[in-house]
MARMARFI-358644 format. One record per residue: residue number from 0; x, y, z of N, C-alpha, C in turn. Coordinates in pm, whole numbers, always signed. Last residue first. Layout:
BEGIN
atom k->NUM&nu->X&nv->Y&nw->Z&cau->X&cav->Y&caw->Z&cu->X&cv->Y&cw->Z
...
END
This chain:
BEGIN
atom k->174&nu->-8349&nv->-35074&nw->-974&cau->-8294&cav->-35063&caw->-837&cu->-8399&cv->-35076&cw->-731
atom k->173&nu->-8459&nv->-35068&nw->-1224&cau->-8400&cav->-35196&caw->-1182&cu->-8348&cv->-35192&cw->-1038
atom k->172&nu->-8532&nv->-34806&nw->-1269&cau->-8637&cav->-34909&caw->-1259&cu->-8583&cv->-35036&cw->-1194
atom k->171&nu->-8282&nv->-34686&nw->-1300&cau->-8366&cav->-34650&caw->-1185&cu->-8472&cv->-34757&cw->-1160
atom k->170&nu->-8215&nv->-34806&nw->-1542&cau->-8128&cav->-34825&caw->-1427&cu->-8206&cv->-34795&cw->-1300
atom k->169&nu->-8417&nv->-34708&nw->-1707&cau->-8415&cav->-34849&caw->-1672&cu->-8324&cv->-34879&cw->-1555
atom k->168&nu->-8349&nv->-34437&nw->-1735&cau->-8475&cav->-34473&caw->-1673&cu->-8474&cv->-34619&cw->-1625
atom k->167&nu->-8111&nv->-34458&nw->-1877&cau->-8110&cav->-34399&caw->-1743&cu->-8235&cv->-34441&cw->-1666
atom k->166&nu->-8219&nv->-34581&nw->-2113&cau->-8112&cav->-34645&caw->-2037&cu->-8104&cv->-34592&cw->-1894
atom k->165&nu->-8404&nv->-34407&nw->-2229&cau->-8453&cav->-34526&caw->-2159&cu->-8345&cv->-34587&cw->-2071
atom k->164&nu->-8289&nv->-34220&nw->-2385&cau->-8309&cav->-34184&caw->-2244&cu->-8354&cv->-34304&cw->-2161
atom k->163&nu->-8048&nv->-34303&nw->-2617&cau->-8184&cav->-34336&caw->-2569&cu->-8193&cv->-34302&cw->-2420
atom k->162&nu->-7875&nv->-34104&nw->-2862&cau->-7882&cav->-34171&caw->-2731&cu->-8027&cv->-34195&cw->-2688
atom k->161&nu->-7928&nv->-34181&nw->-3215&cau->-7926&cav->-34087&caw->-3103&cu->-7930&cv->-34164&cw->-2971
atom k->160&nu->-7952&nv->-34416&nw->-3361&cau->-7833&cav->-34333&caw->-3380&cu->-7818&cv->-34234&cw->-3264
atom k->159&nu->-8059&nv->-34718&nw->-3197&cau->-8084&cav->-34583&caw->-3250&cu->-7953&cv->-34509&cw->-3267
atom k->158&nu->-8042&nv->-35052&nw->-3321&cau->-8010&cav->-34953&caw->-3219&cu->-8035&cv->-34816&cw->-3282
atom k->157&nu->-8193&nv->-35370&nw->-3395&cau->-8165&cav->-35230&caw->-3423&cu->-8123&cv->-35154&cw->-3298
atom k->156&nu->-8278&nv->-35651&nw->-3588&cau->-8222&cav->-35602&caw->-3462&cu->-8175&cv->-35461&cw->-3491
atom k->155&nu->-8554&nv->-35807&nw->-3747&cau->-8458&cav->-35696&caw->-3741&cu->-8406&cv->-35680&cw->-3599
atom k->154&nu->-8564&nv->-36166&nw->-3740&cau->-8626&cav->-36035&caw->-3738&cu->-8516&cv->-35930&cw->-3729
atom k->153&nu->-8386&nv->-36392&nw->-3964&cau->-8422&cav->-36337&caw->-3833&cu->-8507&cv->-36212&cw->-3850
atom k->152&nu->-8466&nv->-36662&nw->-4179&cau->-8423&cav->-36522&caw->-4164&cu->-8469&cv->-36472&cw->-4027
atom k->151&nu->-8379&nv->-36962&nw->-4340&cau->-8438&cav->-36896&caw->-4223&cu->-8379&cv->-36757&cw->-4212
atom k->150&nu->-8416&nv->-37230&nw->-4562&cau->-8381&cav->-37089&caw->-4545&cu->-8452&cv->-37035&cw->-4423
atom k->149&nu->-8307&nv->-37529&nw->-4728&cau->-8378&cav->-37462&caw->-4619&cu->-8328&cv->-37319&cw->-4609
atom k->148&nu->-8216&nv->-37575&nw->-4991&cau->-8282&cav->-37683&caw->-4916&cu->-8365&cv->-37625&cw->-4801
atom k->147&nu->-8229&nv->-37403&nw->-5291&cau->-8208&cav->-37387&caw->-5147&cu->-8285&cv->-37499&cw->-5076
atom k->146&nu->-8099&nv->-37396&nw->-5596&cau->-8184&cav->-37483&caw->-5513&cu->-8147&cv->-37472&cw->-5366
atom k->145&nu->-7982&nv->-37220&nw->-5764&cau->-7907&cav->-37344&caw->-5737&cu->-7989&cv->-37443&cw->-5652
atom k->144&nu->-8151&nv->-37004&nw->-5767&cau->-8130&cav->-37075&caw->-5894&cu->-8055&cv->-37207&cw->-5875
atom k->143&nu->-8124&nv->-36902&nw->-5506&cau->-8247&cav->-36974&caw->-5545&cu->-8226&cv->-37055&cw->-5672
atom k->142&nu->-7901&nv->-36741&nw->-5481&cau->-7889&cav->-36882&caw->-5442&cu->-8009&cv->-36966&cw->-5485
atom k->141&nu->-7994&nv->-36489&nw->-5569&cau->-7878&cav->-36551&caw->-5634&cu->-7868&cv->-36701&cw->-5603
atom k->140&nu->-8205&nv->-36439&nw->-5388&cau->-8232&cav->-36450&caw->-5533&cu->-8119&cv->-36523&cw->-5604
atom k->139&nu->-8055&nv->-36426&nw->-5148&cau->-8160&cav->-36527&caw->-5164&cu->-8191&cv->-36549&cw->-5313
atom k->138&nu->-7898&nv->-36201&nw->-5199&cau->-7833&cav->-36331&caw->-5181&cu->-7934&cv->-36444&cw->-5200
atom k->137&nu->-8107&nv->-36008&nw->-5205&cau->-8022&cav->-36031&caw->-5322&cu->-7955&cv->-36168&cw->-5314
atom k->136&nu->-8205&nv->-36020&nw->-4941&cau->-8294&cav->-36050&caw->-5054&cu->-8213&cv->-36084&cw->-5180
atom k->135&nu->-7978&nv->-35932&nw->-4806&cau->-8025&cav->-36069&caw->-4784&cu->-8118&cv->-36111&cw->-4897
atom k->134&nu->-7967&nv->-35669&nw->-4895&cau->-7853&cav->-35758&caw->-4918&cu->-7895&cv->-35905&cw->-4905
atom k->133&nu->-8211&nv->-35566&nw->-4804&cau->-8185&cav->-35571&caw->-4948&cu->-8071&cv->-35667&cw->-4981
atom k->132&nu->-8180&nv->-35572&nw->-4523&cau->-8281&cav->-35655&caw->-4587&cu->-8251&cv->-35674&cw->-4736
atom k->131&nu->-7831&nv->-35573&nw->-4433&cau->-7958&cav->-35505&caw->-4456&cu->-8052&cv->-35600&cw->-4530
atom k->130&nu->-7684&nv->-35853&nw->-4254&cau->-7681&cav->-35729&caw->-4332&cu->-7818&cv->-35666&cw->-4340
atom k->129&nu->-7528&nv->-36170&nw->-4251&cau->-7590&cav->-36062&caw->-4176&cu->-7582&cv->-35937&cw->-4262
atom k->128&nu->-7541&nv->-36509&nw->-4336&cau->-7525&cav->-36372&caw->-4385&cu->-7597&cv->-36277&cw->-4290
atom k->127&nu->-7412&nv->-36837&nw->-4375&cau->-7470&cav->-36736&caw->-4286&cu->-7441&cv->-36598&cw->-4344
atom k->126&nu->-7468&nv->-37155&nw->-4515&cau->-7415&cav->-37019&caw->-4535&cu->-7487&cv->-36925&cw->-4439
atom k->125&nu->-7390&nv->-37493&nw->-4491&cau->-7475&cav->-37384&caw->-4442&cu->-7399&cv->-37252&cw->-4456
atom k->124&nu->-7415&nv->-37791&nw->-4691&cau->-7335&cav->-37688&caw->-4624&cu->-7430&cv->-37574&cw->-4589
atom k->123&nu->-7474&nv->-38153&nw->-4703&cau->-7511&cav->-38010&caw->-4716&cu->-7403&cv->-37921&cw->-4657
atom k->122&nu->-7360&nv->-38413&nw->-4708&cau->-7493&cav->-38387&caw->-4766&cu->-7521&cv->-38238&cw->-4793
atom k->121&nu->-7107&nv->-38408&nw->-4586&cau->-7126&cav->-38475&caw->-4716&cu->-7256&cv->-38436&cw->-4785
atom k->120&nu->-7077&nv->-38068&nw->-4457&cau->-7065&cav->-38213&caw->-4445&cu->-7095&cv->-38275&cw->-4581
atom k->119&nu->-6995&nv->-37761&nw->-4311&cau->-6996&cav->-37840&caw->-4435&cu->-6990&cv->-37987&cw->-4396
atom k->118&nu->-7086&nv->-37444&nw->-4173&cau->-7067&cav->-37588&caw->-4159&cu->-7071&cv->-37654&cw->-4297
atom k->117&nu->-7072&nv->-37176&nw->-4243&cau->-7063&cav->-37211&caw->-4101&cu->-7046&cv->-37361&cw->-4077
atom k->116&nu->-6939&nv->-36953&nw->-4466&cau->-6983&cav->-37091&caw->-4452&cu->-6964&cv->-37129&cw->-4306
atom k->115&nu->-7062&nv->-36618&nw->-4502&cau->-6961&cav->-36714&caw->-4459&cu->-7022&cv->-36852&cw->-4446
atom k->114&nu->-7075&nv->-36325&nw->-4714&cau->-7137&cav->-36433&caw->-4636&cu->-7025&cv->-36523&cw->-4585
atom k->113&nu->-7016&nv->-36118&nw->-4887&cau->-6964&cav->-36115&caw->-4749&cu->-7038&cv->-36212&cw->-4658
atom k->112&nu->-7082&nv->-36154&nw->-5145&cau->-7190&cav->-36110&caw->-5057&cu->-7144&cv->-36095&cw->-4912
atom k->111&nu->-6849&nv->-36252&nw->-5263&cau->-6896&cav->-36118&caw->-5300&cu->-7004&cv->-36064&cw->-5207
atom k->110&nu->-6838&nv->-36514&nw->-5146&cau->-6730&cav->-36415&caw->-5126&cu->-6781&cv->-36273&cw->-5150
atom k->109&nu->-7072&nv->-36634&nw->-5242&cau->-7045&cav->-36629&caw->-5098&cu->-6943&cv->-36518&cw->-5068
atom k->108&nu->-7031&nv->-36611&nw->-5519&cau->-7147&cav->-36547&caw->-5457&cu->-7122&cv->-36529&cw->-5306
atom k->107&nu->-6804&nv->-36776&nw->-5551&cau->-6797&cav->-36632&caw->-5583&cu->-6910&cv->-36555&cw->-5517
atom k->106&nu->-6912&nv->-37024&nw->-5483&cau->-6802&cav->-36968&caw->-5402&cu->-6786&cv->-36819&cw->-5427
atom k->105&nu->-7098&nv->-37046&nw->-5693&cau->-7145&cav->-37043&caw->-5553&cu->-7036&cv->-36982&cw->-5464
atom k->104&nu->-6942&nv->-37069&nw->-5924&cau->-7018&cav->-36946&caw->-5902&cu->-7066&cv->-36934&cw->-5757
atom k->103&nu->-6855&nv->-37330&nw->-5931&cau->-6758&cav->-37225&caw->-5895&cu->-6830&cv->-37095&cw->-5859
atom k->102&nu->-7001&nv->-37607&nw->-5846&cau->-7043&cav->-37476&caw->-5899&cu->-6949&cv->-37367&cw->-5849
atom k->101&nu->-6893&nv->-37828&nw->-5717&cau->-6920&cav->-37835&caw->-5862&cu->-6953&cv->-37700&cw->-5924
atom k->100&nu->-6868&nv->-37772&nw->-5446&cau->-6750&cav->-37821&caw->-5519&cu->-6769&cv->-37816&cw->-5671
atom k->99&nu->-7113&nv->-37682&nw->-5369&cau->-6995&cav->-37609&caw->-5322&cu->-6872&cv->-37647&cw->-5404
atom k->98&nu->-7287&nv->-37871&nw->-5465&cau->-7286&cav->-37739&caw->-5527&cu->-7159&cv->-37663&cw->-5493
atom k->97&nu->-7266&nv->-38085&nw->-5290&cau->-7201&cav->-38097&caw->-5421&cu->-7195&cv->-37963&cw->-5495
atom k->96&nu->-7423&nv->-38008&nw->-5064&cau->-7277&cav->-37998&caw->-5062&cu->-7212&cv->-38005&cw->-5199
atom k->95&nu->-7711&nv->-37803&nw->-5091&cau->-7650&cav->-37934&caw->-5118&cu->-7498&cv->-37919&cw->-5130
atom k->94&nu->-7767&nv->-37566&nw->-4822&cau->-7752&cav->-37599&caw->-4964&cu->-7689&cv->-37738&cw->-4977
atom k->93&nu->-7933&nv->-37347&nw->-4617&cau->-7881&cav->-37484&caw->-4624&cu->-7884&cv->-37524&cw->-4771
atom k->92&nu->-7872&nv->-37026&nw->-4494&cau->-7916&cav->-37106&caw->-4609&cu->-7854&cv->-37244&cw->-4595
atom k->91&nu->-7972&nv->-36779&nw->-4259&cau->-7890&cav->-36896&caw->-4292&cu->-7957&cv->-36974&cw->-4405
atom k->90&nu->-7946&nv->-36433&nw->-4163&cau->-8014&cav->-36546&caw->-4226&cu->-7916&cv->-36661&cw->-4242
atom k->89&nu->-8024&nv->-36125&nw->-3995&cau->-7936&cav->-36240&caw->-4020&cu->-8017&cv->-36348&cw->-4089
atom k->88&nu->-8020&nv->-35769&nw->-4016&cau->-8094&cav->-35894&caw->-4010&cu->-7991&cv->-36004&cw->-4035
atom k->87&nu->-7973&nv->-35450&nw->-3859&cau->-7924&cav->-35567&caw->-3932&cu->-8028&cv->-35677&cw->-3922
atom k->86&nu->-7950&nv->-35089&nw->-3828&cau->-8012&cav->-35220&caw->-3810&cu->-7949&cv->-35326&cw->-3898
atom k->85&nu->-7975&nv->-34788&nw->-3681&cau->-7875&cav->-34874&caw->-3743&cu->-7929&cv->-35015&cw->-3720
atom k->84&nu->-8217&nv->-34523&nw->-3731&cau->-8167&cav->-34647&caw->-3670&cu->-8051&cv->-34707&cw->-3750
atom k->83&nu->-8322&nv->-34316&nw->-3866&cau->-8287&cav->-34290&caw->-3725&cu->-8226&cv->-34413&cw->-3657
atom k->82&nu->-8404&nv->-34397&nw->-4114&cau->-8277&cav->-34322&caw->-4106&cu->-8239&cv->-34284&cw->-3963
atom k->81&nu->-8649&nv->-34532&nw->-4055&cau->-8533&cav->-34605&caw->-4107&cu->-8403&cv->-34528&cw->-4086
atom k->80&nu->-8782&nv->-34398&nw->-3744&cau->-8780&cav->-34415&caw->-3890&cu->-8654&cv->-34490&cw->-3929
atom k->79&nu->-8909&nv->-34543&nw->-3442&cau->-8808&cav->-34468&caw->-3516&cu->-8820&cv->-34496&cw->-3665
atom k->78&nu->-9076&nv->-34545&nw->-3128&cau->-9074&cav->-34579&caw->-3271&cu->-8974&cv->-34488&cw->-3339
atom k->77&nu->-9098&nv->-34704&nw->-2804&cau->-9051&cav->-34599&caw->-2894&cu->-9074&cv->-34642&cw->-3037
atom k->76&nu->-9211&nv->-34764&nw->-2473&cau->-9212&cav->-34802&caw->-2615&cu->-9174&cv->-34680&cw->-2698
atom k->75&nu->-9149&nv->-34893&nw->-2145&cau->-9150&cav->-34781&caw->-2240&cu->-9148&cv->-34835&cw->-2382
atom k->74&nu->-9250&nv->-35110&nw->-1997&cau->-9182&cav->-35000&caw->-1928&cu->-9185&cv->-34876&cw->-2018
atom k->73&nu->-9520&nv->-35323&nw->-1978&cau->-9439&cav->-35241&caw->-2069&cu->-9382&cv->-35122&cw->-1992
atom k->72&nu->-9692&nv->-35448&nw->-1807&cau->-9553&cav->-35495&caw->-1808&cu->-9462&cv->-35410&cw->-1897
atom k->71&nu->-9944&nv->-35324&nw->-1857&cau->-9878&cav->-35312&caw->-1726&cu->-9729&cv->-35345&cw->-1733
atom k->70&nu->-10008&nv->-35138&nw->-2143&cau->-9987&cav->-35273&caw->-2090&cu->-9900&cv->-35261&cw->-1965
atom k->69&nu->-9992&nv->-34883&nw->-2236&cau->-10096&cav->-34909&caw->-2136&cu->-10083&cv->-35049&cw->-2075
atom k->68&nu->-9808&nv->-34890&nw->-2440&cau->-9761&cav->-34843&caw->-2309&cu->-9866&cv->-34859&cw->-2200
atom k->67&nu->-9973&nv->-34967&nw->-2652&cau->-9870&cav->-35060&caw->-2603&cu->-9827&cv->-35020&cw->-2462
atom k->66&nu->-10124&nv->-34733&nw->-2689&cau->-10190&cav->-34858&caw->-2650&cu->-10090&cv->-34958&cw->-2590
atom k->65&nu->-9918&nv->-34555&nw->-2772&cau->-9999&cav->-34526&caw->-2654&cu->-10068&cv->-34650&cw->-2600
atom k->64&nu->-9841&nv->-34683&nw->-3007&cau->-9743&cav->-34670&caw->-2897&cu->-9817&cv->-34643&cw->-2766
atom k->63&nu->-10078&nv->-34642&nw->-3155&cau->-10039&cav->-34778&caw->-3116&cu->-9938&cv->-34775&cw->-3002
atom k->62&nu->-10073&nv->-34365&nw->-3194&cau->-10185&cav->-34427&caw->-3122&cu->-10147&cv->-34566&cw->-3071
atom k->61&nu->-9836&nv->-34341&nw->-3347&cau->-9848&cav->-34273&caw->-3217&cu->-9959&cv->-34335&cw->-3132
atom k->60&nu->-9911&nv->-34487&nw->-3577&cau->-9799&cav->-34531&caw->-3494&cu->-9808&cv->-34471&cw->-3355
atom k->59&nu->-10115&nv->-34333&nw->-3688&cau->-10146&cav->-34468&caw->-3638&cu->-10037&cv->-34514&cw->-3541
atom k->58&nu->-9953&nv->-34110&nw->-3754&cau->-10067&cav->-34095&caw->-3663&cu->-10106&cv->-34230&cw->-3602
atom k->57&nu->-9775&nv->-34221&nw->-3940&cau->-9724&cav->-34176&caw->-3811&cu->-9836&cv->-34156&cw->-3710
atom k->56&nu->-9902&nv->-34523&nw->-4094&cau->-9886&cav->-34377&caw->-4087&cu->-9834&cv->-34339&cw->-3950
atom k->55&nu->-9698&nv->-34821&nw->-4146&cau->-9822&cav->-34751&caw->-4117&cu->-9797&cv->-34601&cw->-4116
atom k->54&nu->-9536&nv->-35116&nw->-4110&cau->-9560&cav->-35010&caw->-4209&cu->-9696&cv->-34949&cw->-4182
atom k->53&nu->-9298&nv->-35232&nw->-3867&cau->-9435&cav->-35219&caw->-3917&cu->-9442&cv->-35104&cw->-4017
atom k->52&nu->-9097&nv->-35437&nw->-3675&cau->-9099&cav->-35351&caw->-3794&cu->-9241&cv->-35352&cw->-3848
atom k->51&nu->-8975&nv->-35450&nw->-3339&cau->-9076&cav->-35485&caw->-3440&cu->-9062&cv->-35388&cw->-3557
atom k->50&nu->-8805&nv->-35576&nw->-3075&cau->-8788&cav->-35490&caw->-3192&cu->-8886&cv->-35539&cw->-3298
atom k->49&nu->-8807&nv->-35577&nw->-2727&cau->-8866&cav->-35628&caw->-2849&cu->-8841&cv->-35526&cw->-2958
atom k->48&nu->-8613&nv->-35649&nw->-2452&cau->-8636&cav->-35551&caw->-2559&cu->-8694&cv->-35625&cw->-2679
atom k->47&nu->-8655&nv->-35701&nw->-2104&cau->-8656&cav->-35755&caw->-2239&cu->-8680&cv->-35642&cw->-2338
atom k->46&nu->-8472&nv->-35684&nw->-1812&cau->-8560&cav->-35609&caw->-1901&cu->-8542&cv->-35665&cw->-2042
atom k->45&nu->-8280&nv->-35801&nw->-1650&cau->-8423&cav->-35833&caw->-1625&cu->-8521&cv->-35751&cw->-1709
atom k->44&nu->-8038&nv->-35544&nw->-1699&cau->-8072&cav->-35677&caw->-1648&cu->-8222&cv->-35688&cw->-1618
atom k->43&nu->-8019&nv->-35357&nw->-1995&cau->-8048&cav->-35356&caw->-1851&cu->-8095&cv->-35495&cw->-1808
atom k->42&nu->-8000&nv->-35387&nw->-2262&cau->-7879&cav->-35343&caw->-2193&cu->-7896&cv->-35341&cw->-2041
atom k->41&nu->-8207&nv->-35684&nw->-2297&cau->-8168&cav->-35546&caw->-2329&cu->-8039&cv->-35514&cw->-2256
atom k->40&nu->-8268&nv->-35996&nw->-2463&cau->-8234&cav->-35921&caw->-2343&cu->-8198&cv->-35780&cw->-2387
atom k->39&nu->-8521&nv->-35999&nw->-2725&cau->-8391&cav->-36031&caw->-2667&cu->-8375&cv->-35962&cw->-2532
atom k->38&nu->-8710&nv->-36060&nw->-3013&cau->-8712&cav->-36042&caw->-2868&cu->-8576&cv->-36081&cw->-2814
atom k->37&nu->-8848&nv->-35935&nw->-3312&cau->-8735&cav->-35996&caw->-3244&cu->-8747&cv->-35965&cw->-3095
atom k->36&nu->-9034&nv->-35938&nw->-3609&cau->-9032&cav->-35922&caw->-3463&cu->-8913&cv->-35997&cw->-3407
atom k->35&nu->-9163&nv->-35783&nw->-3908&cau->-9070&cav->-35871&caw->-3837&cu->-9077&cv->-35840&cw->-3688
atom k->34&nu->-9413&nv->-35677&nw->-3987&cau->-9318&cav->-35725&caw->-4088&cu->-9215&cv->-35819&cw->-4026
atom k->33&nu->-9732&nv->-35711&nw->-3888&cau->-9600&cav->-35694&caw->-3830&cu->-9501&cv->-35758&cw->-3928
atom k->32&nu->-10004&nv->-35542&nw->-4039&cau->-9915&cav->-35657&caw->-4040&cu->-9783&cv->-35621&cw->-3973
atom k->31&nu->-10300&nv->-35426&nw->-3912&cau->-10163&cav->-35388&caw->-3945&cu->-10075&cv->-35512&cw->-3931
atom k->30&nu->-10570&nv->-35412&nw->-3828&cau->-10534&cav->-35476&caw->-3955&cu->-10396&cv->-35433&cw->-4005
atom k->29&nu->-10620&nv->-35336&nw->-3575&cau->-10612&cav->-35228&caw->-3674&cu->-10574&cv->-35279&cw->-3812
atom k->28&nu->-10602&nv->-35575&nw->-3440&cau->-10731&cav->-35503&caw->-3437&cu->-10736&cv->-35392&cw->-3542
atom k->27&nu->-10326&nv->-35629&nw->-3470&cau->-10426&cav->-35709&caw->-3542&cu->-10560&cv->-35636&cw->-3550
atom k->26&nu->-10199&nv->-35456&nw->-3291&cau->-10178&cav->-35439&caw->-3435&cu->-10288&cv->-35509&cw->-3514
atom k->25&nu->-10301&nv->-35563&nw->-3053&cau->-10313&cav->-35419&caw->-3077&cu->-10297&cv->-35390&cw->-3227
atom k->24&nu->-10214&nv->-35827&nw->-3067&cau->-10357&cav->-35799&caw->-3084&cu->-10383&cv->-35650&cw->-3111
atom k->23&nu->-9949&nv->-35805&nw->-2999&cau->-9980&cav->-35835&caw->-3139&cu->-10129&cv->-35809&cw->-3167
atom k->22&nu->-9987&nv->-35755&nw->-2723&cau->-9928&cav->-35651&caw->-2809&cu->-9960&cv->-35679&cw->-2956
atom k->21&nu->-10100&nv->-35996&nw->-2635&cau->-10173&cav->-35870&caw->-2617&cu->-10118&cv->-35760&cw->-2707
atom k->20&nu->-9900&nv->-36183&nw->-2705&cau->-10036&cav->-36194&caw->-2760&cu->-10111&cv->-36063&cw->-2749
atom k->19&nu->-9687&nv->-36089&nw->-2544&cau->-9675&cav->-36089&caw->-2690&cu->-9813&cv->-36098&cw->-2756
atom k->18&nu->-9782&nv->-36145&nw->-2285&cau->-9768&cav->-36006&caw->-2330&cu->-9758&cv->-35997&cw->-2483
atom k->17&nu->-9778&nv->-36409&nw->-2206&cau->-9902&cav->-36355&caw->-2260&cu->-9891&cv->-36214&cw->-2315
atom k->16&nu->-9544&nv->-36382&nw->-1941&cau->-9619&cav->-36469&caw->-2032&cu->-9747&cv->-36398&cw->-2078
atom k->15&nu->-9299&nv->-36122&nw->-1924&cau->-9418&cav->-36189&caw->-1874&cu->-9487&cv->-36271&cw->-1982
atom k->14&nu->-9045&nv->-35943&nw->-1850&cau->-9061&cav->-36065&caw->-1929&cu->-9178&cv->-36147&cw->-1874
atom k->13&nu->-9105&nv->-35597&nw->-1893&cau->-9077&cav->-35708&caw->-1802&cu->-9108&cv->-35833&cw->-1883
atom k->12&nu->-8975&nv->-35419&nw->-2183&cau->-9078&cav->-35481&caw->-2100&cu->-9019&cv->-35569&cw->-1991
atom k->11&nu->-8959&nv->-35191&nw->-2441&cau->-8887&cav->-35241&caw->-2323&cu->-8990&cv->-35293&cw->-2223
atom k->10&nu->-8968&nv->-35189&nw->-2780&cau->-9054&cav->-35201&caw->-2663&cu->-8973&cv->-35263&cw->-2550
atom k->9&nu->-8935&nv->-35014&nw->-3072&cau->-8859&cav->-35074&caw->-2963&cu->-8947&cv->-35072&cw->-2839
atom k->8&nu->-9002&nv->-35033&nw->-3410&cau->-9062&cav->-35012&caw->-3279&cu->-8976&cv->-35085&cw->-3177
atom k->7&nu->-8938&nv->-34878&nw->-3704&cau->-8881&cav->-34975&caw->-3612&cu->-8933&cv->-34940&cw->-3474
atom k->6&nu->-9155&nv->-34828&nw->-3981&cau->-9106&cav->-34788&caw->-3850&cu->-9045&cv->-34907&cw->-3778
atom k->5&nu->-9218&nv->-34711&nw->-4299&cau->-9166&cav->-34826&caw->-4225&cu->-9108&cv->-34773&cw->-4094
atom k->4&nu->-9526&nv->-34537&nw->-4361&cau->-9381&cav->-34543&caw->-4354&cu->-9343&cv->-34669&cw->-4280
atom k->3&nu->-9808&nv->-34430&nw->-4543&cau->-9744&cav->-34531&caw->-4462&cu->-9592&cv->-34524&cw->-4474
atom k->2&nu->-9925&nv->-34088&nw->-4517&cau->-9882&cav->-34205&caw->-4594&cu->-9811&cv->-34302&cw->-4501
atom k->1&nu->-10217&nv->-33942&nw->-4373&cau->-10072&cav->-33971&caw->-4368&cu->-10040&cv->-34093&cw->-4452
atom k->0&nu->-10458&nv->-33741&nw->-4521&cau->-10426&cav->-33877&caw->-4477&cu->-10275&cv->-33898&cw->-4483
END
């Protein structure tokens, strides 16, 4: 039995309504949780790139990629291990403004975590951080003791370390 690994799945698609439901159903039927999902434009015009993070065995991953590629709107799907990708996540924290002025430690945390303040007003300030999951988790733990008013985290965005053949394929697709 293969052990579960964390995979970054890249899916290049036409932008059609209902496709997300069909793809998430492929994972749901196998009782596999999607850790994160992001959708954006890709390097090719009119082609959407989805980035998903899932934990499963490589055998399961290969079967799922096959199922995903059977969807008419899917141009190509790939999966990569952690060490085959360069990835980031982003997050924002909303905190009470008085903390910024009364708690010297907050300013140190912001500086040491390479975060930045994106807005400040009388009631609250907002901190933004991009980085690896572990860095964001650490910042969340450090700020939790001061009371977080709101917190939002993005899904993973990723590129592969090796060149992707999809780029040549997509140029042909788009002509």
